[in-house]
mmCIF entry with sequence, helices, sheets and N, C-alpha, C, O atoms, coordinates in Angstrom:
data_MODEL
# 
_entry.id   MODEL 
# 
_entity.id                         1 
_entity.type                       polymer 
_entity.pdbx_number_of_molecules   1 
# 
_entity_poly.entity_id                      1 
_entity_poly.type                           'polypeptide(L)' 
_entity_poly.nstd_linkage                   no 
_entity_poly.nstd_monomer                   no 
_entity_poly.pdbx_seq_one_letter_code       MIIQPVNFEIDGRQDMCDCCPDITVHEGELVWSCRLEELNKYGAFVQTVPKK 
_entity_poly.pdbx_seq_one_letter_code_can   MIIQPVNFEIDGRQDMCDCCPDITVHEGELVWSCRLEELNKYGAFVQTVPKK 
_entity_poly.pdbx_strand_id                 A 
# 
loop_
_entity_poly_seq.entity_id 
_entity_poly_seq.num 
_entity_poly_seq.mon_id 
_entity_poly_seq.hetero 
1 1  MET n 
1 2  ILE n 
1 3  ILE n 
1 4  GLN n 
1 5  PRO n 
1 6  VAL n 
1 7  ASN n 
1 8  PHE n 
1 9  GLU n 
1 10 ILE n 
1 11 ASP n 
1 12 GLY n 
1 13 ARG n 
1 14 GLN n 
1 15 ASP n 
1 16 MET n 
1 17 CYS n 
1 18 ASP n 
1 19 CYS n 
1 20 CYS n 
1 21 PRO n 
1 22 ASP n 
1 23 ILE n 
1 24 THR n 
1 25 VAL n 
1 26 HIS n 
1 27 GLU n 
1 28 GLY n 
1 29 GLU n 
1 30 LEU n 
1 31 VAL n 
1 32 TRP n 
1 33 SER n 
1 34 CYS n 
1 35 ARG n 
1 36 LEU n 
1 37 GLU n 
1 38 GLU n 
1 39 LEU n 
1 40 ASN n 
1 41 LYS n 
1 42 TYR n 
1 43 GLY n 
1 44 ALA n 
1 45 PHE n 
1 46 VAL n 
1 47 GLN n 
1 48 THR n 
1 49 VAL n 
1 50 PRO n 
1 51 LYS n 
1 52 LYS n 
# 
_struct_asym.id          A 
_struct_asym.entity_id   1 
# 
loop_
_struct_conf.conf_type_id 
_struct_conf.id 
_struct_conf.pdbx_PDB_helix_id 
_struct_conf.beg_label_comp_id 
_struct_conf.beg_label_asym_id 
_struct_conf.beg_label_seq_id 
_struct_conf.pdbx_beg_PDB_ins_code 
_struct_conf.end_label_comp_id 
_struct_conf.end_label_asym_id 
_struct_conf.end_label_seq_id 
_struct_conf.pdbx_end_PDB_ins_code 
_struct_conf.beg_auth_comp_id 
_struct_conf.beg_auth_asym_id 
_struct_conf.beg_auth_seq_id 
_struct_conf.end_auth_comp_id 
_struct_conf.end_auth_asym_id 
_struct_conf.end_auth_seq_id 
_struct_conf.pdbx_PDB_helix_class 
_struct_conf.details 
_struct_conf.pdbx_PDB_helix_length 
HELX_P HELX_P1 AA1 SER A 33 ? ARG A 35 ? SER A 33 ARG A 35 5 ? 3 
HELX_P HELX_P2 AA2 LEU A 36 ? TYR A 42 ? LEU A 36 TYR A 42 1 ? 7 
# 
_struct_conf_type.id          HELX_P 
_struct_conf_type.criteria    ? 
_struct_conf_type.reference   ? 
# 
loop_
_struct_sheet.id 
_struct_sheet.type 
_struct_sheet.number_strands 
_struct_sheet.details 
AA1 ? 2 ? 
AA2 ? 2 ? 
# 
loop_
_struct_sheet_order.sheet_id 
_struct_sheet_order.range_id_1 
_struct_sheet_order.range_id_2 
_struct_sheet_order.offset 
_struct_sheet_order.sense 
AA1 1 2 ? anti-parallel 
AA2 1 2 ? anti-parallel 
# 
loop_
_struct_sheet_range.sheet_id 
_struct_sheet_range.id 
_struct_sheet_range.beg_label_comp_id 
_struct_sheet_range.beg_label_asym_id 
_struct_sheet_range.beg_label_seq_id 
_struct_sheet_range.pdbx_beg_PDB_ins_code 
_struct_sheet_range.end_label_comp_id 
_struct_sheet_range.end_label_asym_id 
_struct_sheet_range.end_label_seq_id 
_struct_sheet_range.pdbx_end_PDB_ins_code 
_struct_sheet_range.beg_auth_comp_id 
_struct_sheet_range.beg_auth_asym_id 
_struct_sheet_range.beg_auth_seq_id 
_struct_sheet_range.end_auth_comp_id 
_struct_sheet_range.end_auth_asym_id 
_struct_sheet_range.end_auth_seq_id 
AA1 1 ASN A 7  ? PHE A 8  ? ASN A 7  PHE A 8  
AA1 2 GLN A 14 ? ASP A 15 ? GLN A 14 ASP A 15 
AA2 1 ILE A 23 ? HIS A 26 ? ILE A 23 HIS A 26 
AA2 2 GLU A 29 ? TRP A 32 ? GLU A 29 TRP A 32 
# 
loop_
_atom_site.group_PDB 
_atom_site.id 
_atom_site.type_symbol 
_atom_site.label_atom_id 
_atom_site.label_alt_id 
_atom_site.label_comp_id 
_atom_site.label_asym_id 
_atom_site.label_entity_id 
_atom_site.label_seq_id 
_atom_site.pdbx_PDB_ins_code 
_atom_site.Cartn_x 
_atom_site.Cartn_y 
_atom_site.Cartn_z 
_atom_site.occupancy 
_atom_site.B_iso_or_equiv 
_atom_site.pdbx_formal_charge 
_atom_site.auth_seq_id 
_atom_site.auth_comp_id 
_atom_site.auth_asym_id 
_atom_site.auth_atom_id 
_atom_site.pdbx_PDB_model_num 
ATOM 1   N N  . MET A 1 1  ? 31.529 81.231 101.443 1.00 0.00 ? 1  MET A N  1 
ATOM 2   C CA . MET A 1 1  ? 31.173 79.861 101.697 1.00 0.00 ? 1  MET A CA 1 
ATOM 3   C C  . MET A 1 1  ? 31.112 79.123 100.378 1.00 0.00 ? 1  MET A C  1 
ATOM 4   O O  . MET A 1 1  ? 30.478 79.597 99.435  1.00 0.00 ? 1  MET A O  1 
ATOM 5   N N  . ILE A 1 2  ? 31.754 77.978 100.294 1.00 0.00 ? 2  ILE A N  1 
ATOM 6   C CA . ILE A 1 2  ? 31.675 77.124 99.116  1.00 0.00 ? 2  ILE A CA 1 
ATOM 7   C C  . ILE A 1 2  ? 30.590 76.089 99.384  1.00 0.00 ? 2  ILE A C  1 
ATOM 8   O O  . ILE A 1 2  ? 30.706 75.292 100.314 1.00 0.00 ? 2  ILE A O  1 
ATOM 9   N N  . ILE A 1 3  ? 29.537 76.100 98.571  1.00 0.00 ? 3  ILE A N  1 
ATOM 10  C CA . ILE A 1 3  ? 28.394 75.221 98.770  1.00 0.00 ? 3  ILE A CA 1 
ATOM 11  C C  . ILE A 1 3  ? 28.735 73.778 98.412  1.00 0.00 ? 3  ILE A C  1 
ATOM 12  O O  . ILE A 1 3  ? 28.340 72.854 99.123  1.00 0.00 ? 3  ILE A O  1 
ATOM 13  N N  . GLN A 1 4  ? 29.459 73.581 97.325  1.00 0.00 ? 4  GLN A N  1 
ATOM 14  C CA . GLN A 1 4  ? 29.851 72.244 96.865  1.00 0.00 ? 4  GLN A CA 1 
ATOM 15  C C  . GLN A 1 4  ? 31.365 72.201 96.806  1.00 0.00 ? 4  GLN A C  1 
ATOM 16  O O  . GLN A 1 4  ? 31.982 73.140 96.302  1.00 0.00 ? 4  GLN A O  1 
ATOM 17  N N  . PRO A 1 5  ? 31.991 71.127 97.310  1.00 0.00 ? 5  PRO A N  1 
ATOM 18  C CA . PRO A 1 5  ? 33.454 71.055 97.255  1.00 0.00 ? 5  PRO A CA 1 
ATOM 19  C C  . PRO A 1 5  ? 33.977 71.017 95.821  1.00 0.00 ? 5  PRO A C  1 
ATOM 20  O O  . PRO A 1 5  ? 33.247 70.687 94.887  1.00 0.00 ? 5  PRO A O  1 
ATOM 21  N N  . VAL A 1 6  ? 35.220 71.353 95.671  1.00 0.00 ? 6  VAL A N  1 
ATOM 22  C CA . VAL A 1 6  ? 35.898 71.359 94.377  1.00 0.00 ? 6  VAL A CA 1 
ATOM 23  C C  . VAL A 1 6  ? 36.232 69.925 93.965  1.00 0.00 ? 6  VAL A C  1 
ATOM 24  O O  . VAL A 1 6  ? 36.676 69.120 94.784  1.00 0.00 ? 6  VAL A O  1 
ATOM 25  N N  . ASN A 1 7  ? 36.010 69.617 92.685  1.00 0.00 ? 7  ASN A N  1 
ATOM 26  C CA . ASN A 1 7  ? 36.468 68.344 92.121  1.00 0.00 ? 7  ASN A CA 1 
ATOM 27  C C  . ASN A 1 7  ? 37.800 68.623 91.443  1.00 0.00 ? 7  ASN A C  1 
ATOM 28  O O  . ASN A 1 7  ? 37.892 69.533 90.619  1.00 0.00 ? 7  ASN A O  1 
ATOM 29  N N  . PHE A 1 8  ? 38.834 67.859 91.774  1.00 0.00 ? 8  PHE A N  1 
ATOM 30  C CA . PHE A 1 8  ? 40.152 68.056 91.177  1.00 0.00 ? 8  PHE A CA 1 
ATOM 31  C C  . PHE A 1 8  ? 40.380 67.032 90.077  1.00 0.00 ? 8  PHE A C  1 
ATOM 32  O O  . PHE A 1 8  ? 40.214 65.830 90.287  1.00 0.00 ? 8  PHE A O  1 
ATOM 33  N N  . GLU A 1 9  ? 40.762 67.518 88.902  1.00 0.00 ? 9  GLU A N  1 
ATOM 34  C CA . GLU A 1 9  ? 41.104 66.648 87.780  1.00 0.00 ? 9  GLU A CA 1 
ATOM 35  C C  . GLU A 1 9  ? 42.530 66.128 87.960  1.00 0.00 ? 9  GLU A C  1 
ATOM 36  O O  . GLU A 1 9  ? 43.287 66.668 88.767  1.00 0.00 ? 9  GLU A O  1 
ATOM 37  N N  . ILE A 1 10 ? 42.895 65.101 87.228  1.00 0.00 ? 10 ILE A N  1 
ATOM 38  C CA . ILE A 1 10 ? 44.225 64.489 87.352  1.00 0.00 ? 10 ILE A CA 1 
ATOM 39  C C  . ILE A 1 10 ? 45.342 65.484 87.077  1.00 0.00 ? 10 ILE A C  1 
ATOM 40  O O  . ILE A 1 10 ? 46.391 65.429 87.718  1.00 0.00 ? 10 ILE A O  1 
ATOM 41  N N  . ASP A 1 11 ? 45.126 66.404 86.119  1.00 0.00 ? 11 ASP A N  1 
ATOM 42  C CA . ASP A 1 11 ? 46.160 67.380 85.757  1.00 0.00 ? 11 ASP A CA 1 
ATOM 43  C C  . ASP A 1 11 ? 46.150 68.620 86.658  1.00 0.00 ? 11 ASP A C  1 
ATOM 44  O O  . ASP A 1 11 ? 46.900 69.564 86.411  1.00 0.00 ? 11 ASP A O  1 
ATOM 45  N N  . GLY A 1 12 ? 45.306 68.628 87.702  1.00 0.00 ? 12 GLY A N  1 
ATOM 46  C CA . GLY A 1 12 ? 45.284 69.737 88.638  1.00 0.00 ? 12 GLY A CA 1 
ATOM 47  C C  . GLY A 1 12 ? 44.200 70.763 88.381  1.00 0.00 ? 12 GLY A C  1 
ATOM 48  O O  . GLY A 1 12 ? 43.964 71.634 89.218  1.00 0.00 ? 12 GLY A O  1 
ATOM 49  N N  . ARG A 1 13 ? 43.528 70.675 87.225  1.00 0.00 ? 13 ARG A N  1 
ATOM 50  C CA . ARG A 1 13 ? 42.437 71.613 86.965  1.00 0.00 ? 13 ARG A CA 1 
ATOM 51  C C  . ARG A 1 13 ? 41.334 71.418 87.994  1.00 0.00 ? 13 ARG A C  1 
ATOM 52  O O  . ARG A 1 13 ? 41.162 70.328 88.538  1.00 0.00 ? 13 ARG A O  1 
ATOM 53  N N  . GLN A 1 14 ? 40.601 72.475 88.251  1.00 0.00 ? 14 GLN A N  1 
ATOM 54  C CA . GLN A 1 14 ? 39.510 72.423 89.216  1.00 0.00 ? 14 GLN A CA 1 
ATOM 55  C C  . GLN A 1 14 ? 38.174 72.494 88.491  1.00 0.00 ? 14 GLN A C  1 
ATOM 56  O O  . GLN A 1 14 ? 37.958 73.356 87.640  1.00 0.00 ? 14 GLN A O  1 
ATOM 57  N N  . ASP A 1 15 ? 37.302 71.592 88.835  1.00 0.00 ? 15 ASP A N  1 
ATOM 58  C CA . ASP A 1 15 ? 35.954 71.577 88.297  1.00 0.00 ? 15 ASP A CA 1 
ATOM 59  C C  . ASP A 1 15 ? 35.044 72.074 89.411  1.00 0.00 ? 15 ASP A C  1 
ATOM 60  O O  . ASP A 1 15 ? 34.754 71.349 90.362  1.00 0.00 ? 15 ASP A O  1 
ATOM 61  N N  . MET A 1 16 ? 34.605 73.306 89.284  1.00 0.00 ? 16 MET A N  1 
ATOM 62  C CA . MET A 1 16 ? 33.848 73.952 90.363  1.00 0.00 ? 16 MET A CA 1 
ATOM 63  C C  . MET A 1 16 ? 32.353 73.915 90.107  1.00 0.00 ? 16 MET A C  1 
ATOM 64  O O  . MET A 1 16 ? 31.875 74.347 89.058  1.00 0.00 ? 16 MET A O  1 
ATOM 65  N N  . CYS A 1 17 ? 31.643 73.406 91.055  1.00 0.00 ? 17 CYS A N  1 
ATOM 66  C CA . CYS A 1 17 ? 30.199 73.594 91.221  1.00 0.00 ? 17 CYS A CA 1 
ATOM 67  C C  . CYS A 1 17 ? 29.402 73.611 89.917  1.00 0.00 ? 17 CYS A C  1 
ATOM 68  O O  . CYS A 1 17 ? 28.865 74.648 89.528  1.00 0.00 ? 17 CYS A O  1 
ATOM 69  N N  . ASP A 1 18 ? 29.329 72.491 89.260  1.00 0.00 ? 18 ASP A N  1 
ATOM 70  C CA . ASP A 1 18 ? 28.542 72.381 88.036  1.00 0.00 ? 18 ASP A CA 1 
ATOM 71  C C  . ASP A 1 18 ? 27.135 72.915 88.291  1.00 0.00 ? 18 ASP A C  1 
ATOM 72  O O  . ASP A 1 18 ? 26.496 72.528 89.270  1.00 0.00 ? 18 ASP A O  1 
ATOM 73  N N  . CYS A 1 19 ? 26.659 73.778 87.441  1.00 0.00 ? 19 CYS A N  1 
ATOM 74  C CA . CYS A 1 19 ? 25.325 74.407 87.551  1.00 0.00 ? 19 CYS A CA 1 
ATOM 75  C C  . CYS A 1 19 ? 25.189 75.240 88.825  1.00 0.00 ? 19 CYS A C  1 
ATOM 76  O O  . CYS A 1 19 ? 24.129 75.242 89.450  1.00 0.00 ? 19 CYS A O  1 
ATOM 77  N N  . CYS A 1 20 ? 26.215 75.922 89.200  1.00 0.00 ? 20 CYS A N  1 
ATOM 78  C CA . CYS A 1 20 ? 26.226 76.740 90.418  1.00 0.00 ? 20 CYS A CA 1 
ATOM 79  C C  . CYS A 1 20 ? 25.123 77.796 90.377  1.00 0.00 ? 20 CYS A C  1 
ATOM 80  O O  . CYS A 1 20 ? 25.016 78.536 89.400  1.00 0.00 ? 20 CYS A O  1 
ATOM 81  N N  . PRO A 1 21 ? 24.296 77.874 91.434  1.00 0.00 ? 21 PRO A N  1 
ATOM 82  C CA . PRO A 1 21 ? 23.259 78.906 91.450  1.00 0.00 ? 21 PRO A CA 1 
ATOM 83  C C  . PRO A 1 21 ? 23.802 80.283 91.855  1.00 0.00 ? 21 PRO A C  1 
ATOM 84  O O  . PRO A 1 21 ? 23.088 81.282 91.757  1.00 0.00 ? 21 PRO A O  1 
ATOM 85  N N  . ASP A 1 22 ? 25.048 80.338 92.304  1.00 0.00 ? 22 ASP A N  1 
ATOM 86  C CA . ASP A 1 22 ? 25.634 81.590 92.790  1.00 0.00 ? 22 ASP A CA 1 
ATOM 87  C C  . ASP A 1 22 ? 26.730 82.119 91.883  1.00 0.00 ? 22 ASP A C  1 
ATOM 88  O O  . ASP A 1 22 ? 27.615 82.843 92.340  1.00 0.00 ? 22 ASP A O  1 
ATOM 89  N N  . ILE A 1 23 ? 26.686 81.773 90.617  1.00 0.00 ? 23 ILE A N  1 
ATOM 90  C CA . ILE A 1 23 ? 27.669 82.292 89.680  1.00 0.00 ? 23 ILE A CA 1 
ATOM 91  C C  . ILE A 1 23 ? 27.342 83.763 89.423  1.00 0.00 ? 23 ILE A C  1 
ATOM 92  O O  . ILE A 1 23 ? 26.181 84.166 89.488  1.00 0.00 ? 23 ILE A O  1 
ATOM 93  N N  . THR A 1 24 ? 28.361 84.557 89.132  1.00 0.00 ? 24 THR A N  1 
ATOM 94  C CA . THR A 1 24 ? 28.156 85.993 88.930  1.00 0.00 ? 24 THR A CA 1 
ATOM 95  C C  . THR A 1 24 ? 29.005 86.488 87.767  1.00 0.00 ? 24 THR A C  1 
ATOM 96  O O  . THR A 1 24 ? 29.884 85.769 87.293  1.00 0.00 ? 24 THR A O  1 
ATOM 97  N N  . VAL A 1 25 ? 28.755 87.688 87.312  1.00 0.00 ? 25 VAL A N  1 
ATOM 98  C CA . VAL A 1 25 ? 29.534 88.294 86.228  1.00 0.00 ? 25 VAL A CA 1 
ATOM 99  C C  . VAL A 1 25 ? 30.582 89.210 86.846  1.00 0.00 ? 25 VAL A C  1 
ATOM 100 O O  . VAL A 1 25 ? 30.267 90.064 87.674  1.00 0.00 ? 25 VAL A O  1 
ATOM 101 N N  . HIS A 1 26 ? 31.844 89.019 86.429  1.00 0.00 ? 26 HIS A N  1 
ATOM 102 C CA . HIS A 1 26 ? 32.953 89.855 86.883  1.00 0.00 ? 26 HIS A CA 1 
ATOM 103 C C  . HIS A 1 26 ? 33.759 90.258 85.661  1.00 0.00 ? 26 HIS A C  1 
ATOM 104 O O  . HIS A 1 26 ? 34.356 89.415 84.992  1.00 0.00 ? 26 HIS A O  1 
ATOM 105 N N  . GLU A 1 27 ? 33.771 91.547 85.377  1.00 0.00 ? 27 GLU A N  1 
ATOM 106 C CA . GLU A 1 27 ? 34.486 92.082 84.209  1.00 0.00 ? 27 GLU A CA 1 
ATOM 107 C C  . GLU A 1 27 ? 34.103 91.352 82.922  1.00 0.00 ? 27 GLU A C  1 
ATOM 108 O O  . GLU A 1 27 ? 34.960 91.025 82.102  1.00 0.00 ? 27 GLU A O  1 
ATOM 109 N N  . GLY A 1 28 ? 32.793 91.101 82.760  1.00 0.00 ? 28 GLY A N  1 
ATOM 110 C CA . GLY A 1 28 ? 32.276 90.503 81.532  1.00 0.00 ? 28 GLY A CA 1 
ATOM 111 C C  . GLY A 1 28 ? 32.375 88.995 81.439  1.00 0.00 ? 28 GLY A C  1 
ATOM 112 O O  . GLY A 1 28 ? 32.027 88.428 80.403  1.00 0.00 ? 28 GLY A O  1 
ATOM 113 N N  . GLU A 1 29 ? 32.836 88.323 82.483  1.00 0.00 ? 29 GLU A N  1 
ATOM 114 C CA . GLU A 1 29 ? 32.960 86.863 82.466  1.00 0.00 ? 29 GLU A CA 1 
ATOM 115 C C  . GLU A 1 29 ? 32.180 86.258 83.625  1.00 0.00 ? 29 GLU A C  1 
ATOM 116 O O  . GLU A 1 29 ? 32.069 86.862 84.692  1.00 0.00 ? 29 GLU A O  1 
ATOM 117 N N  . LEU A 1 30 ? 31.638 85.050 83.407  1.00 0.00 ? 30 LEU A N  1 
ATOM 118 C CA . LEU A 1 30 ? 30.972 84.333 84.484  1.00 0.00 ? 30 LEU A CA 1 
ATOM 119 C C  . LEU A 1 30 ? 32.029 83.724 85.397  1.00 0.00 ? 30 LEU A C  1 
ATOM 120 O O  . LEU A 1 30 ? 32.935 83.036 84.926  1.00 0.00 ? 30 LEU A O  1 
ATOM 121 N N  . VAL A 1 31 ? 31.917 83.972 86.693  1.00 0.00 ? 31 VAL A N  1 
ATOM 122 C CA . VAL A 1 31 ? 32.872 83.451 87.675  1.00 0.00 ? 31 VAL A CA 1 
ATOM 123 C C  . VAL A 1 31 ? 32.111 82.947 88.898  1.00 0.00 ? 31 VAL A C  1 
ATOM 124 O O  . VAL A 1 31 ? 30.944 83.287 89.095  1.00 0.00 ? 31 VAL A O  1 
ATOM 125 N N  . TRP A 1 32 ? 32.766 82.152 89.700  1.00 0.00 ? 32 TRP A N  1 
ATOM 126 C CA . TRP A 1 32 ? 32.177 81.628 90.926  1.00 0.00 ? 32 TRP A CA 1 
ATOM 127 C C  . TRP A 1 32 ? 32.198 82.723 91.982  1.00 0.00 ? 32 TRP A C  1 
ATOM 128 O O  . TRP A 1 32 ? 33.256 83.255 92.319  1.00 0.00 ? 32 TRP A O  1 
ATOM 129 N N  . SER A 1 33 ? 31.029 83.052 92.496  1.00 0.00 ? 33 SER A N  1 
ATOM 130 C CA . SER A 1 33 ? 30.941 84.135 93.485  1.00 0.00 ? 33 SER A CA 1 
ATOM 131 C C  . SER A 1 33 ? 31.692 83.796 94.767  1.00 0.00 ? 33 SER A C  1 
ATOM 132 O O  . SER A 1 33 ? 32.199 84.698 95.434  1.00 0.00 ? 33 SER A O  1 
ATOM 133 N N  . CYS A 1 34 ? 31.775 82.515 95.130  1.00 0.00 ? 34 CYS A N  1 
ATOM 134 C CA . CYS A 1 34 ? 32.465 82.128 96.365  1.00 0.00 ? 34 CYS A CA 1 
ATOM 135 C C  . CYS A 1 34 ? 33.984 82.302 96.254  1.00 0.00 ? 34 CYS A C  1 
ATOM 136 O O  . CYS A 1 34 ? 34.679 82.289 97.270  1.00 0.00 ? 34 CYS A O  1 
ATOM 137 N N  . ARG A 1 35 ? 34.513 82.465 95.018  1.00 0.00 ? 35 ARG A N  1 
ATOM 138 C CA . ARG A 1 35 ? 35.950 82.625 94.825  1.00 0.00 ? 35 ARG A CA 1 
ATOM 139 C C  . ARG A 1 35 ? 36.308 83.997 94.267  1.00 0.00 ? 35 ARG A C  1 
ATOM 140 O O  . ARG A 1 35 ? 37.431 84.210 93.809  1.00 0.00 ? 35 ARG A O  1 
ATOM 141 N N  . LEU A 1 36 ? 35.361 84.923 94.305  1.00 0.00 ? 36 LEU A N  1 
ATOM 142 C CA . LEU A 1 36 ? 35.580 86.254 93.746  1.00 0.00 ? 36 LEU A CA 1 
ATOM 143 C C  . LEU A 1 36 ? 36.719 86.994 94.433  1.00 0.00 ? 36 LEU A C  1 
ATOM 144 O O  . LEU A 1 36 ? 37.409 87.796 93.804  1.00 0.00 ? 36 LEU A O  1 
ATOM 145 N N  . GLU A 1 37 ? 36.918 86.730 95.719  1.00 0.00 ? 37 GLU A N  1 
ATOM 146 C CA . GLU A 1 37 ? 38.001 87.403 96.436  1.00 0.00 ? 37 GLU A CA 1 
ATOM 147 C C  . GLU A 1 37 ? 39.374 87.039 95.859  1.00 0.00 ? 37 GLU A C  1 
ATOM 148 O O  . GLU A 1 37 ? 40.287 87.864 95.897  1.00 0.00 ? 37 GLU A O  1 
ATOM 149 N N  . GLU A 1 38 ? 39.537 85.832 95.330  1.00 0.00 ? 38 GLU A N  1 
ATOM 150 C CA . GLU A 1 38 ? 40.809 85.451 94.698  1.00 0.00 ? 38 GLU A CA 1 
ATOM 151 C C  . GLU A 1 38 ? 41.098 86.366 93.513  1.00 0.00 ? 38 GLU A C  1 
ATOM 152 O O  . GLU A 1 38 ? 42.231 86.814 93.339  1.00 0.00 ? 38 GLU A O  1 
ATOM 153 N N  . LEU A 1 39 ? 40.088 86.647 92.700  1.00 0.00 ? 39 LEU A N  1 
ATOM 154 C CA . LEU A 1 39 ? 40.272 87.543 91.557  1.00 0.00 ? 39 LEU A CA 1 
ATOM 155 C C  . LEU A 1 39 ? 40.615 88.946 92.017  1.00 0.00 ? 39 LEU A C  1 
ATOM 156 O O  . LEU A 1 39 ? 41.483 89.600 91.438  1.00 0.00 ? 39 LEU A O  1 
ATOM 157 N N  . ASN A 1 40 ? 39.940 89.412 93.055  1.00 0.00 ? 40 ASN A N  1 
ATOM 158 C CA . ASN A 1 40 ? 40.189 90.761 93.558  1.00 0.00 ? 40 ASN A CA 1 
ATOM 159 C C  . ASN A 1 40 ? 41.574 90.889 94.196  1.00 0.00 ? 40 ASN A C  1 
ATOM 160 O O  . ASN A 1 40 ? 42.227 91.922 94.051  1.00 0.00 ? 40 ASN A O  1 
ATOM 161 N N  . LYS A 1 41 ? 42.021 89.855 94.895  1.00 0.00 ? 41 LYS A N  1 
ATOM 162 C CA . LYS A 1 41 ? 43.298 89.921 95.612  1.00 0.00 ? 41 LYS A CA 1 
ATOM 163 C C  . LYS A 1 41 ? 44.497 89.576 94.721  1.00 0.00 ? 41 LYS A C  1 
ATOM 164 O O  . LYS A 1 41 ? 45.530 90.242 94.789  1.00 0.00 ? 41 LYS A O  1 
ATOM 165 N N  . TYR A 1 42 ? 44.363 88.532 93.881  1.00 0.00 ? 42 TYR A N  1 
ATOM 166 C CA . TYR A 1 42 ? 45.498 88.036 93.089  1.00 0.00 ? 42 TYR A CA 1 
ATOM 167 C C  . TYR A 1 42 ? 45.371 88.298 91.589  1.00 0.00 ? 42 TYR A C  1 
ATOM 168 O O  . TYR A 1 42 ? 46.346 88.148 90.852  1.00 0.00 ? 42 TYR A O  1 
ATOM 169 N N  . GLY A 1 43 ? 44.184 88.688 91.132  1.00 0.00 ? 43 GLY A N  1 
ATOM 170 C CA . GLY A 1 43 ? 43.984 88.927 89.704  1.00 0.00 ? 43 GLY A CA 1 
ATOM 171 C C  . GLY A 1 43 ? 43.686 87.676 88.907  1.00 0.00 ? 43 GLY A C  1 
ATOM 172 O O  . GLY A 1 43 ? 43.503 87.747 87.692  1.00 0.00 ? 43 GLY A O  1 
ATOM 173 N N  . ALA A 1 44 ? 43.632 86.532 89.568  1.00 0.00 ? 44 ALA A N  1 
ATOM 174 C CA . ALA A 1 44 ? 43.339 85.253 88.915  1.00 0.00 ? 44 ALA A CA 1 
ATOM 175 C C  . ALA A 1 44 ? 42.918 84.259 89.993  1.00 0.00 ? 44 ALA A C  1 
ATOM 176 O O  . ALA A 1 44 ? 43.106 84.494 91.186  1.00 0.00 ? 44 ALA A O  1 
ATOM 177 N N  . PHE A 1 45 ? 42.346 83.146 89.546  1.00 0.00 ? 45 PHE A N  1 
ATOM 178 C CA . PHE A 1 45 ? 42.008 82.097 90.499  1.00 0.00 ? 45 PHE A CA 1 
ATOM 179 C C  . PHE A 1 45 ? 43.279 81.366 90.922  1.00 0.00 ? 45 PHE A C  1 
ATOM 180 O O  . PHE A 1 45 ? 44.173 81.134 90.109  1.00 0.00 ? 45 PHE A O  1 
ATOM 181 N N  . VAL A 1 46 ? 43.346 81.010 92.188  1.00 0.00 ? 46 VAL A N  1 
ATOM 182 C CA . VAL A 1 46 ? 44.481 80.237 92.703  1.00 0.00 ? 46 VAL A CA 1 
ATOM 183 C C  . VAL A 1 46 ? 44.448 78.879 91.994  1.00 0.00 ? 46 VAL A C  1 
ATOM 184 O O  . VAL A 1 46 ? 43.388 78.260 91.890  1.00 0.00 ? 46 VAL A O  1 
ATOM 185 N N  . GLN A 1 47 ? 45.585 78.423 91.514  1.00 0.00 ? 47 GLN A N  1 
ATOM 186 C CA . GLN A 1 47 ? 45.672 77.152 90.787  1.00 0.00 ? 47 GLN A CA 1 
ATOM 187 C C  . GLN A 1 47 ? 46.236 76.046 91.660  1.00 0.00 ? 47 GLN A C  1 
ATOM 188 O O  . GLN A 1 47 ? 46.999 76.305 92.591  1.00 0.00 ? 47 GLN A O  1 
ATOM 189 N N  . THR A 1 48 ? 45.864 74.831 91.361  1.00 0.00 ? 48 THR A N  1 
ATOM 190 C CA . THR A 1 48 ? 46.426 73.663 92.032  1.00 0.00 ? 48 THR A CA 1 
ATOM 191 C C  . THR A 1 48 ? 47.333 72.919 91.053  1.00 0.00 ? 48 THR A C  1 
ATOM 192 O O  . THR A 1 48 ? 47.142 72.995 89.840  1.00 0.00 ? 48 THR A O  1 
ATOM 193 N N  . VAL A 1 49 ? 48.291 72.223 91.572  1.00 0.00 ? 49 VAL A N  1 
ATOM 194 C CA . VAL A 1 49 ? 49.185 71.416 90.736  1.00 0.00 ? 49 VAL A CA 1 
ATOM 195 C C  . VAL A 1 49 ? 49.330 70.040 91.376  1.00 0.00 ? 49 VAL A C  1 
ATOM 196 O O  . VAL A 1 49 ? 49.248 69.909 92.597  1.00 0.00 ? 49 VAL A O  1 
ATOM 197 N N  . PRO A 1 50 ? 49.545 69.011 90.550  1.00 0.00 ? 50 PRO A N  1 
ATOM 198 C CA . PRO A 1 50 ? 49.737 67.683 91.112  1.00 0.00 ? 50 PRO A CA 1 
ATOM 199 C C  . PRO A 1 50 ? 50.962 67.625 92.023  1.00 0.00 ? 50 PRO A C  1 
ATOM 200 O O  . PRO A 1 50 ? 51.973 68.273 91.751  1.00 0.00 ? 50 PRO A O  1 
ATOM 201 N N  . LYS A 1 51 ? 50.873 66.869 93.079  1.00 0.00 ? 51 LYS A N  1 
ATOM 202 C CA . LYS A 1 51 ? 51.989 66.703 93.996  1.00 0.00 ? 51 LYS A CA 1 
ATOM 203 C C  . LYS A 1 51 ? 52.987 65.733 93.393  1.00 0.00 ? 51 LYS A C  1 
ATOM 204 O O  . LYS A 1 51 ? 52.600 64.708 92.832  1.00 0.00 ? 51 LYS A O  1 
ATOM 205 N N  . LYS A 1 52 ? 54.282 66.052 93.506  1.00 0.00 ? 52 LYS A N  1 
ATOM 206 C CA . LYS A 1 52 ? 55.311 65.167 92.936  1.00 0.00 ? 52 LYS A CA 1 
ATOM 207 C C  . LYS A 1 52 ? 55.520 63.949 93.787  1.00 0.00 ? 52 LYS A C  1 
ATOM 208 O O  . LYS A 1 52 ? 56.348 63.100 93.456  1.00 0.00 ? 52 LYS A O  1 
# 
């Protein structure tokens, strides 16, 4: 469950949950617990790109 929606920057970067209370450590890095399955399945966070 994503508690707060994603904010999308103009260049496609994602600004996730500022001050998230559910952040966790994964392989020595702080990551969003609600998106941990992306790391486990794809090895990275799914990226967005601007629509042409």
